[in-house]
N, C-alpha and C positions, 0 to 999 in steps of 0.2 A: 130359866138360866141354870140348866143342869149339864153335867158332863155329857159330851156326845159319846157314841159307841166307841170311837178310837181312844178317847181319853179314859173311858171306863176300862177297856182293854189294857192300857198303859198301867193304870193303877193296879190292876189284877196281876199284871206281869211283875210290877215292883213288889207287891206283896208276896208273890210266889218266890221272889228272890230274898225275902227276909225283912223288907221294909214293913214297918207297922201299918196296919190297914188304913188308919186315919192319916198317916204320914203320906202314904202312897196317894190317898185321895187329894191331899193338899198339893202334893207335887204335880199331879195330873191336872189340877185346876189352874195352877200358875204356868204350866208348860205350854199352854195355848197362847200366851201373851208375854209381853215384856214385864209387866208388874201387875200387882193386884192388892186391892185392900182387903182387911179382915172380912168385911161384910160381903164382898164379892166371893171370897173363898168359902164362906159359910154357906151361901146360896148354891154355888156351883158344885161343891163337894157334898152338899146335904148334911152338913155337920153343925152341931150347936157351937157357940162361941167358946165354952170351956174345952171342947174337944179340939178345936182350932188351935187354942192357946197351948194346949199340951202338945200337940203335933209340932207347932212352931218351936217351942222350946227344944224338942228332940232334934228337929231339922237345924236349928241355929247351932246346937252343940256339935252337930256332925258336919258343920259348915256347908249344908246344902243350900241355904238361903241367907240373903242379906236383907235388912230392913232399915227403914228410915221413917221419919214423921214428916208430915205434910200438914201445914197450918189449914185448919178448917175455915169455911167461910163464916163470917160474924165472929161470935164469941165462944164457939164450941171448942171442944177438946181437939187436938190435932188427930189426924188419922195415921194409923200405921200402914205403910205400903211395903209389900214384899216382893222380891224377885229371886229366881234361882241364881246361884253363883255362877253356874255353868248353863247356858241355855240349852234346852232340849227342842228338837224340831227340825 
């Protein structure tokens, strides 16, 4: 579950336009679908959880993403779900 060539190129273009590298990878990983969990983003973008958290903080501050919690099955903690505020694609 890695970014395909088109999404890698998209992340590279974003980075070339001044978006931080990890934030660009996060955007590219979400751009392929409507929404994504933190775990999905970690795997798709090839980032560790702290790197995703830092990128999300930046993207949230810049109003690139919106997020909400989804109750986990059983007694686990809720999952954060993210989506771009303006769809790409």
